[in-house]
N, C-alpha and C positions, 0 to 999 in steps of 0.2 A: 392403287388409285393415285392419280397425279392431280395436285391442286395448283392452280395458276392464278395470278393476280390480273384482273382485267379480262378482256375478251379474246385477245390474240393467242392462238394455239401455236406451240412449237412446230416447225415445219419438219418434213421428212418422217412423219409418223403416220402409220396406217390407222387412222381413227375409224372406229366402228360407226355405222350410220343406222338410224338417224342420230345426230349428235344430241347429247343430253343438254337440257336448258341449264344455264348458270344457276347456282344456288341463290335464292332470293333472301331478303331479310326475313327475320322470324317474326311471327305474330307475338302479341303480348303474352298470350297463354303459353306459346312455345318457349318464350324467354323465361317465364315463371317456372316451367318444368325443369329447365336447365339449372336454374338457381337452386331449386329444391334438391335436384340430384347431386349437385356439387357441395352445397352447404346443407341446409335442411329446411323443413317446413316452417320452423320457428323464425327464420330470417325474412319471411314474407310479411310485409306490413305496408302502410301507406307510403313510407319513404322509399322502400324497395321498388314499389310500383312506379313512383315518380321517376326514379332513376332509370328503370327499364323503358319507360315512355320516352325519356330524354335521349337515350342512346339509339333509338330508331331501329332496334332489331338487328344490329350488327353482331354476328355470332362471336367474334373475338371479344368485343366490348362486354357482351353478356357473360362470357366465360370468366373474364378478368374481374368483373364486379362480383360474381359468385365466389371467386377465389378469395377476394378481399373480405367478403362476409364470412367465409369459412374460417379464415385465419384470425377472426376475432374483431374486425372493425364493425362498429355499430352502424346500422343503415342510416340513422338520423345524422350521424357525424359525416358519413360518406356523402349524403345529399347536400349537407351544408358546404362541404369542400367542393362538390361539383358546381354549386351555385357560384362559387368564387373562382375556381381554377379550371373548371370544365374538364377537357380531355386529359389534362396533365395528371389527374388523380388516378386514372385507370392504368395502373402501372404496378407490376409485380416483379419487374426485372428490366434489363436494358436492351433486349433484342426484340425483333419484330413480332414474336409470338407471345411476349409478356408485357408489351407496352403499346397502348393504342396510338400514342403519338409517334412512336418509332414506325409502326405499321403504316400510318397515314403518310409520314414523311418519306417513306420509300417511294410512294407514288408521286408526291408533290415534287420531289427532287430527282425524279428519274430522268434519263437522257432524253426521252421524248418531250418532257416538259421544258427542259433547259434549252432546247434547240430554238424555241421561239418565245421571246419575252412576252408577246401578246397573250400567250396561253395562260400565264400566271395572272395577268390583268383581268381576263375574262373569269378565271376561277375566283379571284377576289370579289369581282362584281356579283357573281352568282351567290357567293357566300353571304352577301348582305341581304338576300331575299329569302325569307323563311318559307314562302310559298312557291319558290321557283319562278321560272319565266316561261311564258307560253311558246309553244313551238309554232312553226308556220311563218307567215309573212312578217309578223312583228319582230322576228329575229333580225331583220334588216335594220329596224329602228335601233335595236340594241347595238348592232355593229356600228352604226353611224354615230351613236352617242358616245361610244367608247373610243371611236377612231381606230378600229382594228381592221385588218385587211380581209380575212375570209373566216367568218364566224363558224360556218359549217365544218370547215377543216379542223378548226381549233376544238370545236365541240366533239368531233370524232376522236381527237387525241385525248381529251379529258375522259371520254367514255372508255377508250381503250385501256387507260390506266386506272379505271374504276373510281374516278372522283365525282362523276355526275351520272345520273340516270337519264338516258335519252330515249330509250325504246320501251319504257314501262307501259304496257297496254292499259293499265288502270288509270292513267292520267294523261292529259294532253299538254303537260308542262315538263320542262327540264328541271330536275330537282337534285339537291344534294342532301345526303343524310346529315342529321343534326351534328354528330361528332365531327364530321369533316368540315362543316360550316364553321364550327367553333374553333377548330384547329387553324383554319385559314385566317379567321379574324384575329387570332393571337399571333401567328407566325408570319403573316404576309402584311405587316403593318404598312410598308411603303406602297404596295400595290393597292391596299384598301384606301389609303389616303388619296391615291391617284384616281381610283374608281368612284369614290363617294360623290364628289361634285358632279361628275358626269351622269351618274344614275339619278341624282337629285334633279338635274335639269330635264332628264327624260320624263320623270313623273310630274314635274312642274308643268311641262307642255301639255300633258294629258289632262291635268286638273284645270288648267286655264281654258282649254278647249271645251271641257264639259261644263264648267261653272256649276250652277245650281239646277241644270237642266236634267232632272231625274227621269222625266217621262220619255226622253229620247232613248230608244232601245239600244242604239249603237253605243252611246255613253254608258248605259247600264251594264252591258255585257263586257265592256272594256274595263270599267273601273271596279266592278264588284269583286272579281278574283284578285285584284291588286291592292285592296285596302290594307290588309295586314302588312304587305311589303312596304307600302307607303308609310305606315306608322313606324315601322322599324327604321326606314331610311331617315325620316324626319327626326326620330329620337337620336340617331347617330349624329345628325346635322346639328341639333341643338346642344349636344354635348361637345361639339367642336367649336373652333373659333369662327365667327361669322362677321363678314364685313358689314359695317353699319348701314351702308347703302342697300345691301341685299336683304336686310332683316324684314323690311316692310313687305317685300315680295313673298318671302317665306310665310309670313303671318297670314297674308291674304290666301295663299295656297292652303294653309292649315285650316282656315275657315271653310274653304270648299271641302277639304277632306273630312272635317268634323261633320258637316252636313250630310255628306255621302255616307259616313260611318253610321250615323244615327238612322239614316234612311234604311240601311240594310240590316240594322240591329247589332252593330259592332260598337259596344260602349266602353272604350278604353280612354281613361283620363291621363295615362302616363305621358303621352306626347304633349298635351296642352300644359300639364304641370311643368314640364321642362321649358316650354315656351314662356310661361309666366315668369320663371326665374330669369330667362334671357332678356325679357322686356321690362325689367324692374325700373330702368332709368328712362323709359320712353312711355309717357302716360297714355298717349293715343293707342300705341300698339298693345300696351298692357290691357287697356280697356277692351280691345278686340279679343284678347285671350280670355278675359273675364267673361265676356259674352259667350264665347265658345264653350267654356267649362260649365257655365250656367245652363246652356242648352242641353248638355249631357246630363246634368243633375235632373233637369226637367224630364228627359226621356226615361230616366231611371226612377221617376216618381218621387225623387227626393226634393220636395217642394221648398222646404225651409232653406236649404243651401242654394237652390235655384234663385229664390227671391233675393237672398243676400247678395249674390253675384250679379244678378240683373240690375239691382239698385246701384251697386258700386259702378258698374259699367255705364249706366245711364248718366250718373252724376259726372263722370269723367268726360263723356261725350258732350255733355252740356258745357262744361268748363272749357273744352277745346273747340266749341262752336261746331261740332259735327252733328248737326241737328237731325239729319236723316238717320244716322246711326243711333242717336238718342231715341228717336221715334221707334226704331226697330226694337231696341232694348225694352222700351216702355210697353210695346205691344205684348211681348212675351211675358213681361212682368205682370201685366194686367190679366193675361190668360192664366198664369200660374196662380194668381190670387183667386180667380174664379174657381180653379180646381180645388182650392182650399176652402171653398164656400164663402170667401170674403167678397161677395158680389158687389157691395157698395164701393169698396176700395177699388175693386177691379174695374168698375165702370168709370170711375174718375180717371184712373191711369190710362185706360183705353181711349177715352175721349181726348185726353192730353196728347196721346200718340197721334190720333186722327187729325187734331188741330195742327200739329207740327208738320205732318205730311202735306196737309192742305196748304199751309203757309209756304212750304218749299216747292210744291209741284203745281199749285194752282188748280185749274180744272182738268189738267192732264190725268188720264186714267192710268194708274199703276197697280201692279200686283201687290205691293206692300199695303197700300190703302185698302185694297179688297180684303186683305188678311185682317185688318183692323175691323172692318165692317162685319166680316164673318165672326170675329171674336165678340163684338157687341151683340150680334144676332143670337149667338149661342148663349150669351149671358141672359138676354131677355127670355130666351126659351127656357132656361133653368129657373127663371123667376116666375114663369107662367104668363109673361106679357106677350101673348101670341101675336098680336097685331104688330107690335114693334119688332118682334123677332122676325116675322115674315117680311117686313119692309126692309130691314137691314140685310137679311140673307138673300132676298131677291136681288137687291142692289149689288151685293157681293158677287152673286152668280153672274150677273150681267157684266161686271168688271172682269171676272175671270174669263168669260167667253171672249171679251175684247182683247185681253192679253194672252189668250190661247193657253191658259194655265189649266191643264187637265186635272191635276191634283186638287186645285182649288175648286174646280167644278164638281168633282166627286164629293168633296166635303160639304159644299153648300147644298148640293142636290140631296145628299143624305140627311142633312139637318132639316130641309124643307119637308122631307118624308115624315120626319118626327112631328112636325107641326100638324100635318094632315092627320096623323094618327091621333094626336091629342084632340083634334076637332072631330074625331069619329068618322073621318072621310077615308075609310080603310082602302077603298079601291084606288083612290088617288095616292095614298101613302105607299101602297105596294108598287104602283107604277113608278113613283119617284125613287124608291129604294132599289128597284131593278135597274133604273137608269144609272144611279150612282155606282152600282156594282159593275156595270159594263164600262163606265168611264174609268173606274179604278183599275180594271183589268187592262184597258188600253194604255194606261199610264204606268203599268208595272208597279202600281201602288198597293203593296200587300196590306198595309194597315187600313187603307180605304176599303179593300175587299172585305177585311174582317169586320169593319164597322158596318158596311152595307149588309153583310150576312147577319150580323147581330140585329140590325134594324128589321130585316125581313123576319127573323125569328120572333121578335116582339109582335110584329103584325100577324104572323101565323098564329101566335098564342091568342091574340084578340079575336081571331076568327075560328078558333077551336080546331085548327089544322095541326094537331099535336105532332104527328110524325114529320110533317114538313118543318115545323119549328125545331124539332130534335135534330134533323139533318143539317139545317142552316147553322144552328148554334154550335154543333160539334165541329163543323168546318171553321167557324169563327174562332173557337177556342184553340184549335190547332195552329192557326195563324198567329194568334196572340202569344201562345206558348213559344213558338219558334222565334218570335221577335222580342220575347221577354217583356211584354207589356202587362205588368201585374194588375194595374188598375182595370184595364179592359178585361183581363181574365176574370176578375172578381165579378164584374157586371154580367158576363156571359155565364159563369158558373152559377150565379144566383138564379138566372132564368132557367138554366138546364136543370137545376135542382127542382124548380117548380114543375118542369115537364115530367121528371121522374115521379114526383108526388102525385101528379094527375094520372100517371100510368100505374099508380099504386105500387111503385118500385121503391119503397122507403129505404131499404138497405143500400141500393145503388145510389140513391140521392145522398145518403149519409157518407158513403165512401167518396163521392165526388166532392162534397162540400167541406169535409173535416180538414183536409190539408190547408185550406185557404183561411179558415177562421182565426188561425194563430199567426197570420202575417204581421209584420212590423206595423203596429198601429200608430207610430209616431208620424209617419208620412203617408200611409195608405189607410183608408177607412173600409174595413171589412164588415161594416155594420149590416149591410143588406144580406150578406152571406149568413151572418149570425141570426138575422130575422128569419131567413128561410129555414135554418136549422131549428129554430124555435117552432116554426109552423110544422115542420116535419115531425117533431116530437109531440106536438099537439094532436096531429093526425094519428100518431101511434099511441095516444092516450098515456104518454109519459110526461105528465104535466109539470113535475118538479124540474126535469131537464129543460122543458119548453120555457119555463119561467126564467131559469138561469140564462139561457141563450138570449132571450128577448130583453132582459134587463141589461145584459152586456152590450147588446146592440144599441139600446137606448143611450147608454153612457157614451158610446163612440159617436153616435150622431150628435149628441149634445156637445162633445168635445170639438167636433168639426163644424158645429153650428149648422147642421143639416136639418132644417125644420121639416122638410118633406119626409126624410128618413124617420124623424121622431114621430110624426103623425102615423106613418106606416106601422111602427112598433106598437103604438097605443091601440091601433085598430086590431092588431094580432093579439095583444094582451086582452082586449075586450072580448074577442071571440073565445080565447082560452078560458077566461073566467066564466063566460056564459055557458 
């Protein structure tokens, strides 16, 4: 058997046909088996698995890791060293078969690579992108931003020496294996320094063009696969020296990136925390970063930290006379207070936000003002002030239509469906909920789809269409799980539990509900789930358990000042005692 590096075969050899495919990287299970064979079963633990995931299935790397484990190094120690020194630790000798760095260096320093300096520049640029770069027409934009001559020729060279994967049928992206990326970042320092600002400018252009325009499908499909790349690039950027004049542009782009990240469910605070350090001596830019990290806390249902950072941002915006940004921070602060059941405080803050917008914009209709009206309408809906809620939500919907904001239209239409449900106008409620679902789909607004399906599930329950409710709520739960929306999951799970109880599937209901009743009750209120668990045990004639869950639910609703939740528990306790 002859083994070769890369894809080019020696000439003047009568190769049998068809040619065998090159060996691919190994699966995690395949890597685990190699470690067990070389070391033993006892070496497999969480640190070993992390290491195997990090080395991306490279056979040599797996073999060397297994050898180090066999020779007595602890996997926790090995993982700690990998976190600091990456590929340099996978070394049991000084030749290409016993050192991962030596093996990679053979390719990086090969004659094909040294013929054209642009090859190393492209290699360095790709090493900065953990999710690789898309094939096709967008390669021209990468060529232009790096200022290289023929990207396709260079890529073929990189592929020939086995440094990038170009023809992988499982992906539409050009990718590097993790150990090769880490090697390049360590040993190609000058090329990395040259490539970083050029790649940053490439992604800046994409973010500026997209802005906050999520419902545009072109923007959505262009940005979504690049979000992790953008975070990695911005983290490198904020760790480097930045010209004072450029910092404002980068912080604005980071605001766009944060909004896109939360929209698709990527909740990483690492980039913003670096930006907070970088902007310590610029109050205005620092406030923008505080707002961004507060938004992330809000999406993670960490309301306490969200409130703290929104308040700090709003105060700085007021001091710097950035009144529109102050209004924006106050709007989200008000909405967060409402989520904490602080409705009176939330109303005051939202009205202050609306007054600021009105003072700055006059009679001009803007999407941010529509957002505040939507927030007030939702607040009045939670209070049961249905006429006030309908007035504000209808006004918000009209403004969203004027500003062509599909996401806003989906939210407002869904909230109006809830009002019709509370008024027992179920036909109208279902009509509005279906409209909201269609608008959300048109806008690529997954959370809106989930909310609309949840609303439809409630309506179906009210009309005894149990199986329709089950189907809608299951779809909603899948969306909220995918987007890590725990508060929304709680609401859907509580309703699904009731569906199972109505279907007399008590064990299925308990299996569904139990994982949620123990969620962190400092920021999320699982009271309704506990109430449903109490009702489940009441139906099963397990009254001691029922009383335990209902009393726990009551304490949570009291903690979160949720009076409707408390009333609901008292009703269930009354039925239980009866």
